[in-house]
C-alpha positions in Angstrom: 89.1 125.2 62.3 91.8 125.6 64.9 92.0 122.6 67.0 92.7 122.7 70.9 95.2 119.9 72.3 94.2 119.0 75.8 96.2 118.0 78.8 95.7 114.2 78.6 94.9 112.1 81.5 97.8 109.2 81.3 96.8 107.1 84.4 93.7 106.5 85.8 94.8 108.7 88.9 96.2 111.4 87.1 94.1 114.8 87.7 96.7 117.3 86.7 100.8 116.9 85.8 103.6 118.8 84.8 104.4 119.5 81.2 107.9 118.6 81.2 109.4 119.1 77.6 108.0 119.9 74.5 109.2 118.0 71.5 107.9 120.2 68.9 107.7 123.6 68.4 105.3 126.6 66.6 105.1 126.1 63.0 106.1 122.5 62.9 103.6 120.2 61.2 102.4 116.8 62.9 100.9 113.7 62.0 98.7 111.3 64.0 101.0 109.5 66.3 103.9 112.1 66.1 105.3 112.6 69.6 104.0 116.0 71.0 105.5 116.2 74.3 106.8 114.9 77.7 104.5 114.6 80.5 105.1 113.9 84.2 102.4 112.0 85.7 101.7 111.4 89.3 103.8 108.1 88.2 106.1 108.4 85.8 107.4 110.7 82.9 105.5 109.7 79.7 105.4 110.7 76.0 102.1 112.1 74.7 101.2 111.5 71.0 99.3 113.8 68.7 95.8 112.2 67.7 95.1 114.6 64.8 97.4 116.3 62.0 98.2 119.8 61.3 100.3 122.4 62.1 101.6 123.7 65.7 100.0 127.2 65.6 100.4 128.3 69.4 101.6 126.6 72.6 99.7 127.5 75.3 101.5 126.4 78.3 105.3 126.5 78.2 107.2 123.4 79.4 108.1 123.2 82.6 104.9 124.2 83.9 103.5 122.4 87.1 100.0 121.6 88.1 98.4 121.7 84.6 94.7 120.4 85.0 93.4 117.0 82.8 91.9 118.6 79.9 93.0 122.1 79.9 94.1 123.3 76.5 98.0 123.2 76.2 98.4 124.1 72.2 96.5 124.6 69.3 96.5 122.7 66.2 96.1 124.5 63.0 94.6 123.0 59.9 95.9 123.5 56.3 95.6 127.0 55.0 95.0 128.3 58.3 97.3 130.9 60.2 97.9 132.0 63.6 95.3 135.2 62.9 92.4 132.3 62.9 93.5 131.3 66.4 91.6 134.8 67.8 89.2 135.0 64.8 87.1 131.3 65.6 87.0 129.6 68.7 88.9 126.3 69.2 87.3 123.1 68.5 88.4 120.0 70.7 89.7 117.0 68.9 87.3 114.4 68.3 89.4 111.8 70.1 90.9 112.6 73.5 93.5 110.1 74.6 92.4 108.6 78.1 93.8 105.9 80.5 90.5 103.8 81.1 86.9 104.1 80.6 86.5 104.8 84.5 88.5 108.1 84.4 87.2 111.7 84.1 89.0 112.2 81.2 87.6 109.2 79.1 84.1 110.1 79.7 82.3 111.5 76.3 81.1 115.0 76.3 77.4 115.0 76.6 77.0 116.2 73.2 79.1 113.2 71.6 77.5 110.2 73.4 74.3 109.5 75.4 74.8 109.1 79.4 74.6 106.1 80.8 71.2 104.8 81.9 72.5 105.2 85.7 73.7 108.9 85.4 71.1 111.7 85.7 69.8 113.4 82.7 71.7 116.4 81.2 70.3 119.1 83.0 69.1 122.4 81.2 69.5 126.1 82.0 66.9 128.4 82.9 66.9 129.8 79.4 66.6 126.1 77.6 70.2 125.9 76.7 71.8 122.8 77.3 74.6 122.2 80.5 77.5 120.2 79.3 78.8 118.1 82.1 80.5 114.7 82.2 78.5 111.6 83.2 80.6 111.0 86.3 80.2 115.2 87.2 76.6 114.6 86.8 76.5 111.6 89.2 78.5 113.1 92.0 76.3 116.2 91.9 73.0 114.2 92.1 74.8 112.8 95.3 75.7 116.0 96.7 72.4 117.6 95.6 73.9 120.1 93.6 72.3 122.2 90.8 74.7 122.1 87.8 73.4 125.4 86.3 74.9 127.0 89.4 78.5 125.6 88.5 80.7 127.1 86.1 82.7 124.5 84.5 86.4 124.3 84.0 86.4 121.9 80.8 86.7 122.4 77.6 84.0 124.8 76.3 82.7 125.3 79.8 82.2 121.5 80.2 81.7 120.7 84.0 84.1 118.0 85.1 84.7 116.1 88.4 86.8 118.5 90.1 84.3 121.3 89.6 81.5 119.3 91.3 84.0 117.9 93.8 84.5 121.2 95.3 81.2 122.7 95.3 78.8 122.6 98.1 75.0 122.3 98.0 72.8 125.2 99.1 71.9 125.9 102.5 68.7 124.3 103.2 65.5 126.7 104.0 65.3 127.9 107.6 62.1 126.1 108.8 63.8 122.6 107.5 66.8 123.4 109.4 65.0 124.2 112.5 63.3 120.9 112.2 66.6 118.8 111.2 68.8 117.9 114.3 71.9 119.4 114.3 75.1 117.8 112.4 78.0 116.7 114.3 80.9 118.9 113.8 83.3 118.0 111.0 86.6 116.4 112.1 89.5 118.6 112.2 91.9 118.2 109.1 95.1 118.7 111.1 97.2 121.7 111.4 97.5 123.8 108.4 101.0 124.6 106.4 101.2 127.9 108.1 100.5 126.6 111.6 103.0 124.1 111.1 105.8 126.4 110.1 104.9 128.9 112.9 105.7 125.9 115.3 109.1 125.7 114.2 110.0 129.2 113.6 113.7 129.8 115.0 114.7 126.3 114.3 116.6 125.6 111.1 115.0 123.4 108.5 114.6 122.9 104.7 111.2 123.1 103.0 110.8 120.0 100.8 108.6 120.7 97.7 106.0 117.7 97.2 106.2 116.1 93.9 103.2 114.7 92.1 104.2 111.0 93.3 104.4 112.1 96.8 101.0 114.0 96.7 99.6 110.9 95.1 101.0 108.6 97.6 99.8 111.3 100.6 96.3 111.2 99.3 95.8 107.6 98.3 97.1 105.9 101.4 95.3 108.4 103.8 92.1 107.6 102.0 92.5 103.8 102.3 93.4 104.0 105.8 90.2 105.9 106.6 87.7 104.1 104.2 89.2 100.2 104.2 88.1 98.3 107.2 91.8 96.6 107.8 92.4 93.7 110.0 95.6 92.0 110.5 96.9 88.0 110.5 100.3 87.1 111.6 102.2 84.2 111.3 105.6 82.8 111.4 107.1 80.7 108.5 110.1 78.0 108.8 112.3 78.9 105.8 114.9 76.2 106.2 113.4 73.8 103.4 113.0 77.0 101.1 116.4 78.1 101.5 117.8 74.6 100.6 115.7 74.0 97.7 116.6 77.7 96.5 120.5 76.9 97.1 119.7 74.0 94.8 117.7 75.6 92.2 120.1 78.1 91.9 122.9 76.1 91.1 121.2 74.3 88.4 120.1 78.1 86.9 123.7 79.3 87.4 124.4 78.5 83.5 121.2 80.3 82.2 122.3 83.5 84.2 118.9 83.0 86.6 119.3 83.6 90.4 115.9 83.1 92.5 115.3 85.3 95.3 113.3 84.5 98.4 110.9 87.0 97.1 110.4 85.1 94.1 109.2 82.0 95.9 106.9 84.7 97.9 105.3 85.7 95.1 104.6 82.5 93.6 103.7 81.2 97.1 100.8 84.0 97.2 99.6 83.5 93.4 99.2 79.7 93.9 97.3 80.3 97.4 94.7 82.8 95.4 94.0 79.8 93.3 93.5 77.3 96.3 91.4 80.1 98.1 89.8 81.8 95.2 87.1 83.5 97.1 89.9 85.9 98.2 91.3 86.4 94.9 88.9 89.6 94.6 88.8 93.4 94.5 86.5 95.9 96.0 84.4 97.5 93.5 82.2 100.1 95.1 78.7 98.0 95.1 80.1 94.9 94.3 83.1 92.8 94.5 85.0 91.4 91.5 86.2 88.0 91.7 89.1 87.3 89.2 90.2 84.0 87.8 94.2 84.9 87.1 96.5 85.6 89.9 97.7 89.0 89.5 100.4 89.9 92.0 101.3 93.4 92.7 104.9 94.0 94.4 105.8 96.9 96.0 109.1 98.6 94.7 110.9 101.6 96.6 111.8 104.1 94.4 113.5 107.5 94.9 111.1 109.7 96.5 108.1 107.1 96.3 106.8 103.9 95.5 105.5 101.6 92.6 103.5 98.4 93.0 104.3 96.6 89.3 101.8 93.7 88.7 103.0 90.3 87.8 100.0 88.9 85.8 99.3 85.2 85.6 101.9 84.6 88.2 100.1 81.3 89.3 101.0 79.7 85.8 104.6 81.4 85.3 107.6 79.5 86.4 110.1 80.9 89.1 112.6 81.6 86.7 110.1 83.6 84.7 108.8 85.5 87.6 112.2 86.3 88.7 113.3 87.6 85.2 110.1 89.6 85.0 110.2 91.1 88.5 113.8 92.1 87.8 112.7 94.2 84.5 109.7 95.6 85.9 111.7 96.9 89.4 114.4 98.1 87.1 112.3 100.2 85.1 110.0 101.3 87.9 113.1 103.0 89.4 113.6 104.7 86.5 109.9 105.8 86.2 109.9 103.9 82.8 106.8 101.6 83.6 103.7 102.2 81.4 100.1 102.6 83.3 98.9 99.1 82.5 102.1 97.6 84.0 101.3 98.8 87.4 97.4 98.8 87.7 95.5 96.1 88.5 96.0 92.9 90.8 94.2 91.7 93.6 96.8 91.1 96.1 100.0 92.7 96.8 103.4 92.0 98.5 105.5 94.4 100.4 109.1 92.8 101.5 111.2 95.0 103.9 113.0 92.1 104.9 116.1 93.2 103.1 116.6 96.1 105.6 116.4 93.9 108.7 113.0 94.5 109.6 111.2 91.7 111.5 107.7 92.6 111.1 105.3 95.4 110.1 101.7 96.3 109.0 101.2 97.4 105.7 98.1 99.4 104.5 96.0 97.8 101.7 96.3 99.3 98.0 92.7 99.9 96.6 91.3 98.1 95.1 93.0 95.3 96.3 91.8 93.0 99.0 94.9 92.4 100.9 98.9 93.0 101.2 101.2 90.5 102.7 103.8 92.4 104.9 107.1 90.1 104.6 109.8 90.7 107.5 113.4 89.3 107.5 114.4 85.6 108.1 116.4 84.9 111.4 117.6 82.2 113.5 115.3 81.7 116.1 114.5 78.6 118.7 111.6 76.5 117.7 110.0 73.7 119.3 110.2 70.5 116.8 107.7 67.8 115.9 109.2 65.6 118.7 109.1 68.2 121.1 113.0 69.1 121.2 114.3 72.6 121.0 115.7 73.2 117.8 117.0 76.4 115.7 115.0 77.6 112.6 115.2 80.2 109.9 112.1 81.9 110.7 110.4 84.8 108.6 107.4 86.8 110.4 104.7 88.1 108.0 101.5 90.1 108.5 99.0 90.1 106.0 96.7 93.3 105.9 92.9 92.4 104.6 90.1 94.3 103.4 87.3 92.9 105.9 84.7 94.3 102.8 86.1 91.3 100.7 87.7 88.9 102.9 86.0 87.6 106.3 88.7 86.4 109.1 88.3 82.6 108.5 88.9 83.2 105.1 91.6 85.3 105.2 93.5 82.5 107.6 92.6 80.0 105.2 94.5 82.0 102.5 97.5 82.7 104.7 97.7 79.1 105.9 98.0 78.2 102.0 101.0 80.7 101.6 102.8 79.2 104.7 102.3 75.7 103.4 103.5 76.6 100.1 106.7 78.4 101.6 107.2 75.7 104.0 106.9 73.0 101.2 108.5 74.7 98.2 108.6 71.9 95.8 104.8 71.6 96.1 104.6 74.9 94.1 106.3 73.2 91.2 103.7 70.4 91.2 
């Protein structure tokens, strides 16, 4: 029987993608593990492998197509002995195993006919005629929260299966008039801002170029707007004297020159944050909706600017790695991030992030926490400034300003102050980080 090849979810944030290029053509024989296509996600261009073997009977989505929803059929695979005529003669079946990025993603949820729903999910609904409604566990949970009747929702997934996007766009039926009369009037929804047409009309007669948003920019806009609106940020600021670190870095770089290693100030900052998360382990945590997950290793994410967007590759176990190892790994991750060649596991996770704009001459700024992280350290440039010495004398020192943005749901003010103090101590006494 023909088998549908579905648009895969290649990252946890992927809801749609661009089918950039087909690596096979109709009539080709493929085996499990063969490369089928190149797909642009919200973060990178990735290769998509076959999970079944057979003959490519029909390509349903041509290459270059944008906005292809996850779980949309993109091609049909034929078994031995079948022909293209069989595609129209019989309904296609979905692959037994669909690739997915992780268990929390919509694409990773098993169909209701394949596995029982989690105990916390509502029971699978039934149509009025007794037929079963197929919906993912995540779609059922959202429907229950919004008071939706799944029998009234048309599914857009394989074979009419109701998925997350179907219930997110649906609204609950209006309450009965009597109930509505007794209920207090709901406050008016906050305006979502001017529409694209309204903004365009404001600039009629002015010369401009319309720049189309790619998947990465759309995702960045959505995620950061959500983060700023839903995360209760607070900010802690400190100045850090760098003279001891700069001297120590110069000595180390002379010794590491023969190995081709050159440490940057940012390498020391990453190490200082990683060690501080071990010194104040309560801060080494993430927000998980109805709970906090406190991690054991220090996995530090580092913001890397690329053309048109931003990546945050994660340095795992940064507290256990040497400065030279961190430096080498960071250079590799940054280079591949700029080429959009990072695998999802290389930019997912972490508990805390570092964003450094010092190389652009920025003295200080406030960064937005990237969920589910508990905080992010915004790093400014080091500059010569007058400071008062321990003996009361006025001296000149190289001072770097940092601002730590914190998710108040995970870290309280005093605890955040302890973490920032640990970071300052590590950077002002860099040899301690090697102990």
